C-alpha positions, 0 to 999 in steps of 0.5 A: 113963461119967462125965463129966469135967465135971458143972457149969460151975463145974468146967470154969472151976475146971479151965481157970483152974488150966490157964491159970495153969499156962501163963502161969507156965511162959511167964513162966519160959521168956521169963526164961530166954531173955531171959537166954540172950540177954543173957549176955556171952561171957567172951573179951570 
């Protein structure tokens, strides 16, 4: 069975990509949560 990563370079490229996706997802989530917290109620 072949290993997923043959070199350290491949491993670092894979983990960098995953990290960037997690950071982008967290920023979108924080923005949505901030919008939820600061939205105004129409009754007031």
